[in-house]
VOBA-1610 file (N, C-alpha, C; in pm, whole numbers, padded with zeros to 5 digits, always signed):
BEGIN
Met+00993-00721+00914Met+00928-00798+00805Met+00943-00702+00667Leu+00901-00611+00663Leu+00959-00501+00583Leu+01040-00499+00528Asp+01171-00462+00653Asp+01324-00421+00645Asp+01340-00560+00551Ala+01343-00654+00583Ala+01400-00788+00515Ala+01351-00823+00373Leu+01242-00736+00353Leu+01209-00768+00216Leu+01235-00608+00137Glu+01293-00538+00190Glu+01321-00397+00105Glu+01419-00433-00004Gly+01378-00394-00131Gly+01491-00424-00261Gly+01424-00531-00311Thr+01358-00612-00281Thr+01247-00720-00367Thr+01145-00718-00414Glu+01116-00782-00498Glu+00984-00777-00600Glu+00870-00787-00482Leu+00839-00848-00358Leu+00783-00888-00269Leu+00752-00780-00157Ile+00818-00663-00184Ile+00794-00534-00106Ile+00700-00468-00120Ala+00668-00447-00238Ala+00506-00343-00256Ala+00386-00462-00224Pro+00425-00593-00270Pro+00262-00635-00207Pro+00239-00689-00074Val+00317-00730-00027Val+00344-00736+00115Val+00316-00604+00171Phe+00361-00485+00177Phe+00345-00368+00236Phe+00208-00349+00209Phe+00118-00341+00138Phe-00036-00306+00109Phe-00095-00423+00184Ala-00090-00523+00207Ala-00138-00651+00264Ala-00087-00631+00412Val-00003-00574+00462Val+00026-00575+00617Val+00005-00416+00639Val+00082-00319+00606Val+00021-00209+00633Val-00106-00157+00625Leu-00173-00191+00495Leu-00302-00137+00482Leu-00405-00200+00486Gly-00375-00373+00530Gly-00447-00431+00540Gly-00559-00511+00412Leu-00486-00465+00315Leu-00570-00506+00177Leu-00541-00689+00151Arg-00648-00716+00079Arg-00662-00862+00007Arg-00593-00884-00099Arg-00550-01012-00116Arg-00430-01026-00189Arg-00501-01001-00353Gly-00608-01003-00378Gly-00648-00986-00518Gly-00680-00816-00524Glu-00738-00744-00406Glu-00705-00583-00390Glu-00588-00529-00428Val-00479-00580-00366Val-00301-00564-00399Val-00265-00578-00522Ala-00315-00687-00610Ala-00278-00704-00761Ala-00378-00589-00829Gly-00488-00568-00783Gly-00528-00480-00884Gly-00568-00361-00881Leu-00462-00312-00798Leu-00412-00151-00758Leu-00365-00110-00894Lys-00398-00015-00947Lys-00329+00075-01044Lys-00322+00201-00977Trp-00199+00237-01098Trp-00132+00388-01039Trp-00239+00507-01040Asp-00363+00474-01115Asp-00469+00570-01108Asp-00565+00561-00993Asp-00507+00465-00901Asp-00602+00488-00804Asp-00553+00545-00671Leu-00436+00614-00702Leu-00361+00693-00591Leu-00382+00808-00628Asp-00446+00881-00511Asp-00429+01012-00546Asp-00365+01124-00485Arg-00217+01181-00527Arg-00132+01189-00432Arg-00177+01349-00380Leu-00277+01445-00459Leu-00281+01542-00401Leu-00394+01546-00277Arg-00512+01470-00277Arg-00573+01438-00160Arg-00535+01326-00057Gly-00406+01251-00098Gly-00365+01164-00010Gly-00446+01046+00021Glu-00516+00993-00103Glu-00588+00875-00113Glu-00578+00758-00195Leu-00595+00649-00169Leu-00565+00529-00245Leu-00743+00459-00253Arg-00795+00455-00375Arg-00896+00380-00396Arg-00868+00257-00432Ile-00977+00157-00403Ile-00978+00035-00356Ile-01082+00001-00475Gln-01089-00029-00577Gln-01193-00084-00684Gln-01213-00170-00768Arg-01100-00266-00762Arg-01116-00407-00849Arg-01015-00497-00794Gln-00993-00629-00851Gln-00930-00690-00812Gln-00874-00786-00902Arg-00760-00839-00899Arg-00719-00929-01010Arg-00718-01098-00961Gln-00714-01179-01040Gln-00741-01317-00986Gln-00686-01421-01118Ala-00608-01498-01042Ala-00572-01640-01156Ala-00649-01684-01194Ile-00721-01726-01293Ile-00855-01808-01323Ile-00775-01875-01456Arg-00762-02032-01424Arg-00748-02135-01515Arg-00904-02165-01615Pro-00880-02127-01740Pro-00763-02146-01848Pro-00767-02006-01904Leu-00795-01906-01820Leu-00781-01766-01885Leu-00684-01706-01847Gly-00619-01721-01732Gly-00442-01637-01678Gly-00533-01563-01569Val-00477-01450-01565Val-00468-01329-01479Val-00588-01265-01543Val-00721-01233-01470Val-00823-01177-01493Val-00847-01049-01407Glu-00912-00895-01443Glu-00963-00798-01348Glu-01071-00826-01330Arg-01176-00815-01237Arg-01285-00808-01156Arg-01323-00730-01078Ser-01431-00682-01086Ser-01509-00594-00972Ser-01496-00702-00854Leu-01486-00602-00733Leu-01508-00673-00593Leu-01609-00746-00578Lys-01609-00838-00482Lys-01725-00919-00464Lys-01867-00805-00433Thr-01841-00727-00366Thr-01960-00616-00277Thr-01926-00527-00333Glu-02055-00378-00369Glu-02028-00253-00350Glu-01949-00200-00261Gly-01981-00245-00098Gly-01949-00211+00006Gly-01765-00243+00038Ser-01744-00346-00106Ser-01573-00348-00048Ser-01480-00237-00115Lys-01571-00163-00197Lys-01514-00052-00233Lys-01508+00082-00184Arg-01374+00119-00168Arg-01362+00190-00045Arg-01179+00308-00089Thr-01227+00419+00003Thr-01097+00499-00036Thr-01020+00509+00109Leu-00873+00491+00076Leu-00808+00501+00228Leu-00744+00608+00212Asn-00765+00712+00354Asn-00655+00845+00361Asn-00535+00798+00395Leu-00443+00823+00344Leu-00280+00819+00358Leu-00211+00898+00372Pro-00147+00931+00461Pro-00040+01051+00507Pro+00095+01024+00404Ala+00143+01137+00354Ala+00226+01148+00257Ala+00328+01040+00281Val+00389+01005+00392Val+00507+00936+00429Val+00445+00817+00343Leu+00336+00755+00352Leu+00294+00642+00252Leu+00305+00629+00152Ile+00231+00767+00091Ile+00257+00816-00062Ile+00396+00797-00122Glu+00456+00844-00089Glu+00637+00845-00093Glu+00698+00699-00081Lys+00627+00650+00017Lys+00671+00469-00021Lys+00635+00396-00106Ile+00541+00422-00122Ile+00414+00344-00257Ile+00490+00386-00396Asp+00523+00504-00380Asp+00581+00560-00535Asp+00754+00501-00534Arg+00830+00495-00440Arg+00960+00406-00418Arg+00955+00256-00460Ile+00829+00207-00384Ile+00834+00065-00432Ile+00787+00009-00506Gly+00693+00072-00566Gly+00582+00061-00694Gly+00645+00012-00846Asn+00583-00026-00879Asn+00660-00082-01050Asn+00584+00059-01141Leu+00660+00170-01153Leu+00668+00239-01234Leu+00630+00201-01418Asp+00683+00076-01397Asp+00700+00055-01641Asp+00553-00056-01579Ser+00444-00042-01535Ser+00295-00101-01542Ser+00180+00039-01488Gln+00102-00039-01534Gln-00033+00022-01499Gln-00062+00008-01369Tyr-00067-00115-01299Tyr-00088-00202-01201Tyr+00086-00195-01124Ile+00030-00126-00993Ile+00141-00102-00892Ile+00222-00182-00864Cys+00184-00311-00822Cys+00268-00437-00765Cys+00268-00509-00899Thr+00276-00525-01001Thr+00317-00617-01088Thr+00472-00622-01129Lys+00523-00729-01157Lys+00627-00793-01160Lys+00694-00755-01267Gly+00788-00689-01315Gly+00865-00606-01413Gly+00850-00686-01528
//
């Protein structure tokens, strides 16, 4: 599935959901500052949701226990750097 999405705007969000098991709001809330390349860590600390009539809003996770840090091997960090949107503060935001 990931191979079929390579080169599309869906590769990053699907990658985070399938490979790392993140929820949709968590994927949308990932910022580049959450990725610590030196330590090999990705911090999950917020979510983004579409709320009518406000539009897309950034929110806290439902519980403090939902906040977590994932340890990532270098190969996954390199993949994130390739598929993420470098023109946005959010990793998985459309151009």
